[in-house]
Each structure stands twice: as C-alpha cells, then as structure tokens.
C-alpha positions, -999 to +999 in steps of 0.1 A: -682-184-032-681-173-069-692-185-102-656-194-111-650-213-078-680-234-082-676-240-120-640-250-118-643-272-088-659-298-110-635-294-138-600-309-143-589-280-165-605-245-160-607-241-198-620-259-228-591-284-233-585-318-220-558-325-194-543-353-214-536-329-243-518-306-220-497-335-207-489-346-242-478-311-251-455-308-221-441-343-229-429-330-263-406-304-245-384-332-231-384-314-197-381-335-165-370-334-130-353-301-118-368-281-147-386-249-135-420-236-146-446-210-140-483-216-141-501-184-147-537-183-136-535-218-120-572-218-112-579-251-093-542-261-097-550-294-112-527-287-142-498-276-120-502-307-098-503-331-126-473-317-143-453-315-111-462-351-103-456-366-139-426-346-149-410-335-116-412-298-125-407-271-098-437-249-104-443-214-093-481-210-096-499-176-096-536-169-092-552-135-090-585-145-075-581-151-038-612-174-038-597-196-064-564-195-048-579-210-018-592-239-038-558-242-054-540-243-021-562-269-007-557-292-037-519-287-036-518-296+000-542-326-006-518-339-033-488-336-010-474-313-037-461-284-017-425-295-021-428-289-059-455-262-062-455-227-046-485-205-049-486-168-051-518-146-050-509-116-074-513-103-108-494-122-134-473-092-145-463-083-110-453-118-103-432-122-136-415-089-128-398-105-099-392-139-113-360-153-130-364-169-164-377-205-164-378-235-186-416-236-191-445-212-188-481-226-189-506-198-196-542-210-201-569-184-202-547-157-187-555-120-179-531-092-187-498-110-187-479-079-199-493-055-172-507-031-200-544-036-192-556-051-224-526-065-243-526-075-279-516-112-287-481-101-297-476-080-266-486-109-243-461-133-261-433-107-259-438-103-222-438-141-216-408-147-238-387-123-216-391-148-187-381-179-207-346-193-208-331-197-241-346-229-255-375-226-231-412-234-238-445-215-237-477-236-235-503-210-244-540-216-245-568-191-250-600-179-269-595-184-307-620-167-330-634-195-354-650-168-376-652-130-374-675-124-344-703-098-343-690-066-329-710-068-295-695-103-289-661-092-295-665-062-273-678-082-244-654-111-248-623-089-251-627-068-219-594-078-205-575-093-236-575-090-273-580-123-292-575-135-327-580-165-351-557-194-354-536-178-380-534-146-360-521-165-329-494-182-349-484-149-366-482-131-332-461-158-318-437-157-347-436-119-345-427-121-308-397-144-317-412-178-309-410-210-330-445-224-333-440-262-326-476-271-325-511-255-324-546-270-323-582-260-316-601-281-291-629-302-307-663-287-303-675-314-280-647-307-256-655-270-256-693-277-252-685-299-222-666-271-205-695-248-209-721-274-198-701-285-168-695-250-156-731-238-160-746-269-145-724-268-113-733-232-107-770-237-112-769-267-089-751-247-062-776-219-064-806-243-062-789-259-030-782-225-015-810-202-024-806-180+007-768-176+004-758-140+001-739-148-031-767-167-047-781-137-067-746-127-080-737-164-090-770-168-107-765-135-126-730-146-137-741-181-147-768-165-169-744-141-185-717-167-192-742-192-206-757-165-228-724-153-242-710-188-249-741-201-264-746-170-286-709-173-295-707-211-301-702-206-338-675-180-332-655-190-299-631-219-297-601-227-275-567-228-291-536-243-276-501-236-288-467-251-279-441-223-286-404-226-282-380-198-274-350-202-297-315-209-282 
C-alpha cells in the first residue's frame, strides 16, 4: 500500500477536479467511437473508464506507479472495459516515444511528460503536441499558482515539474502551437474536498492497520501532503485546459 493508492481509491478523479467537468470538456471535442486517446497518469483509471464508456474512445492508459497500476487494472477489468482500454506501466515519455499520434491526450497531474526530468510548461506542451494528430486535442490539468508562492513552497511543489499561473499556462500552450479553447480553475471547495478526502482516507487506513509495515511511511506522507496543501491553500489551485492542435 501507499498514500496515493489509499487516497485515490476513494476518489473519482485523482486530482482537484470533478469528473463531470472532464466529461463536458471531452464532449466539446466532438470525438466519438473509433477515436484514439492516451490517458497519461491514469491513476485509479476512473477517468479512462468513463471516457471509454461514454464516448467509445480507444484509450491507451499509462501509469508509472505499479501499485496504482494494480488498482487501475482491477477497475478496468471490473468495468469490463479491457476491449477499449489498454494499460502500460511505464514513464510517460517512454510510452509516448513508441506511440503513434492520437486524437486526444488526457494529462492530469502528470510527471515529466517530456523526459527532461523537470520540464517547463512550454516543454511539456511541445512534447505532447508531437503526439497529437492535426486537429487533435489535449485535456491538460495541473497545479496552477493562484498567487506568487513563498520560495519554500515553490521549491517543494516543483520537485518534478515547473508550474505557473493561469496566464502562464495559457501563454505556454500558445507558444507550443496550441489553440486554447477553454481554461478554468477548480472552485476552492472542489480542491478542498480533494485534499480532505485523500488525507482522511489515509489516516483511516493507518488507524485500521497500525502494525502494517507501511503504516509509518503512509502516516509520514499523509502529514507531509496535508501540511503542504494546507499551508499552500491560498497559493495552489488546479487548472484545467482544453487545447486544440491546429489542422
């Protein structure tokens, strides 16, 4: 077990955004049965399953964490969605390197999509645009700075990716050649629920399994995540952007 596995098992989406908002964004693309998609960082696979079932998309899901991949695999099988969803355990950049361009990429809270180690927003968008067909779509969601964060908060939060504010995400997307079709920041109560649900689930697991060998590590990570997100509440939000690759 891990903090992420426990926290995300109780969530529909492994990020501070609602599933209905993601569905509405994909509906705007007009994609349907037979369209191809990649879901980077599929987490518990709920997003991939819902998009496959509602829109008939053929989805290649990728997940780096093998513990999360086990959860994703079990949910894909339970939903009888293996015909539409394949699951690969790999780094995003490695999987993208051997994948043909698709109609849609969903990338929510991803890690190092460019393979550079700590990509800038523009570098991440450029790497993903290469894997989209002309007229294809990117549904991108990640940390957005609501205000300039204290230096320690930025340093801790940006260990694997560099983030920016809403204007910065839009500018990076445009610089990478995308058309910004839509962009929004999740309401504070939605983001608060994401934090609350994740932390509560992890604490409940530790309380129920105090002798488990992973208990101390899970509790440490729970405390760390809660401290960072509560301290950063006025600075950290979740931004969702629907981007189109021009024809």
